[in-house]
C-alpha positions as CSV (number, residue, x, y, z in Angstrom):
1,M,0.0,0.0,0.0
2,R,2.8,2.4,0.9
3,K,4.6,1.7,-2.4
4,K,1.4,2.4,-4.3
5,L,1.0,5.8,-2.5
6,M,4.7,6.6,-3.4
7,V,4.1,5.8,-7.0
8,L,0.9,7.9,-7.1
9,F,2.7,10.8,-5.4
10,A,5.6,10.6,-7.9
11,V,3.1,10.6,-10.8
12,F,1.4,13.6,-9.3
13,L,4.7,15.5,-8.9
14,F,5.5,14.7,-12.6
15,V,2.2,16.1,-13.8
16,V,2.6,19.2,-11.7
17,A,6.2,19.7,-13.2
18,V,4.9,19.2,-16.8
19,I,2.2,21.8,-16.2
20,A,4.7,24.3,-14.7
21,V,7.2,23.9,-17.5
22,T,4.4,24.2,-20.2
23,Q,3.2,27.4,-18.5
24,A,6.7,28.9,-18.3
25,L,7.2,28.2,-22.0
26,L,3.9,29.8,-23.0
27,V,4.8,33.0,-21.0
28,S,8.2,33.1,-22.5
29,S,6.8,32.7,-26.0
30,Q,4.2,35.5,-25.3
31,N,6.9,37.8,-24.0
32,S,9.1,37.2,-27.0
33,K,6.2,37.9,-29.5
34,A,5.2,41.1,-27.6
35,K,8.8,42.3,-27.5
36,D,9.2,41.5,-31.3
37,S,6.1,43.6,-32.1
38,A,7.3,46.5,-29.9
39,N,10.8,46.3,-31.4
40,S,9.4,46.5,-35.0
41,F,7.1,49.4,-34.0
42,V,9.9,51.4,-32.4
43,S,12.3,50.7,-35.3
44,F,9.7,52.0,-37.8
45,V,9.1,55.1,-35.7
46,L,12.8,56.0,-35.4
47,A,13.3,55.4,-39.1
48,G,10.4,57.8,-39.9
49,N,8.3,55.1,-41.4
50,A,4.8,56.2,-40.2
51,D,2.8,53.9,-42.5
52,S,4.5,50.7,-41.3
53,S,4.3,51.7,-37.7
54,Y,0.6,52.6,-38.1
55,K,-0.1,49.1,-39.4
56,L,1.0,47.8,-36.1
57,F,-1.6,49.9,-34.2
58,G,-4.4,48.0,-32.6
59,T,-8.1,48.9,-32.8
60,K,-7.9,51.3,-29.8
61,A,-4.9,53.2,-31.1
62,Q,-6.3,53.5,-34.6
63,S,-9.6,54.9,-33.2
64,D,-7.6,57.4,-31.0
65,T,-5.1,58.6,-33.6
66,S,-5.7,59.3,-37.3
67,K,-3.1,58.2,-39.8
68,S,-2.3,61.8,-40.8
69,D,-1.8,62.8,-37.1
70,W,0.4,59.8,-36.7
71,Q,2.5,60.8,-39.8
72,D,3.1,64.3,-38.3
73,K,4.1,62.8,-34.9
74,V,6.5,60.3,-36.5
75,A,8.1,63.0,-38.6
76,R,8.9,65.0,-35.5
77,L,10.0,62.1,-33.4
78,S,12.3,60.6,-36.0
79,L,14.2,64.0,-36.1
80,F,14.2,64.5,-32.3
81,F,15.8,61.2,-31.2
82,T,19.5,61.1,-32.0
83,A,19.9,57.4,-31.5
84,R,18.5,55.0,-34.1
85,Q,18.6,52.0,-31.8
86,P,17.0,52.3,-28.4
87,T,18.2,50.2,-25.4
88,F,15.6,47.6,-24.2
89,Q,14.8,48.2,-20.5
90,S,12.0,46.0,-19.4
91,L,8.9,44.0,-20.4
92,S,5.8,43.2,-18.3
93,N,3.1,40.9,-19.6
94,N,-0.2,39.7,-18.1
95,G,-1.2,37.6,-21.1
96,K,-3.6,40.2,-22.5
97,Y,-1.5,43.3,-22.3
98,S,2.3,44.0,-22.4
99,L,4.3,47.1,-21.5
100,V,7.7,47.3,-23.2
101,N,10.1,50.1,-22.1
102,Y,13.2,51.4,-23.8
103,K,15.8,54.1,-23.2
104,I,17.0,56.4,-26.0
105,E,19.0,59.6,-26.4
106,G,17.2,62.7,-27.6
107,N,18.3,66.1,-28.6
108,D,18.1,67.3,-25.0
109,G,18.7,64.3,-22.8
110,T,17.7,60.7,-22.2
111,Y,14.2,59.5,-22.7
112,Q,12.1,56.5,-21.8
113,L,9.9,55.1,-24.5
114,N,6.8,53.1,-23.4
115,V,4.9,50.8,-25.8
116,V,1.7,49.3,-24.5
117,L,0.5,46.3,-26.6
118,A,-2.7,44.3,-26.5
119,K,-3.2,40.8,-27.7
120,E,-5.6,41.0,-30.6
121,T,-6.5,38.7,-33.5
122,G,-3.3,38.4,-35.5
123,G,-0.9,39.0,-32.6
124,W,0.3,41.8,-30.4
125,K,-0.9,45.3,-31.5
126,V,0.2,48.7,-30.2
127,Q,-2.4,50.4,-28.0
128,S,-0.3,53.4,-27.0
129,F,3.1,54.9,-27.3
130,T,4.6,57.5,-25.0
131,S,8.0,59.1,-24.4
132,E,9.1,60.9,-21.3
133,R,12.4,62.7,-20.5
134,L,14.3,61.1,-17.7
135,P,15.9,63.3,-15.0
136,S,19.6,64.0,-15.7
């Protein structure tokens, strides 16, 4: 009887371990996909490519920002930031939304870029994009 309980306990531990590993792999995959989307978006913005970056907008961002307003903003931003490659800072993800932060040099100091993404049909889509000057 004791041997049977030990075998059942071992099987239980194995199942728990498989579930934990599977969950960790899913979270890692989601983080990677969200980060890839944010990286593409920021690269397009810094290159002055408003049309490609706008295609990565989700439904909320598209309803909040017209394409022509976005083109004007990207034209200004691409001239303002002196670095073409931001430094990745952090990513937080709850499975439905992700926040990806970068640091980048601007004409008057260092800035943090914040990209909020939402998981929509077709993958991770940009919901908002902000920049803020960091204290020197």
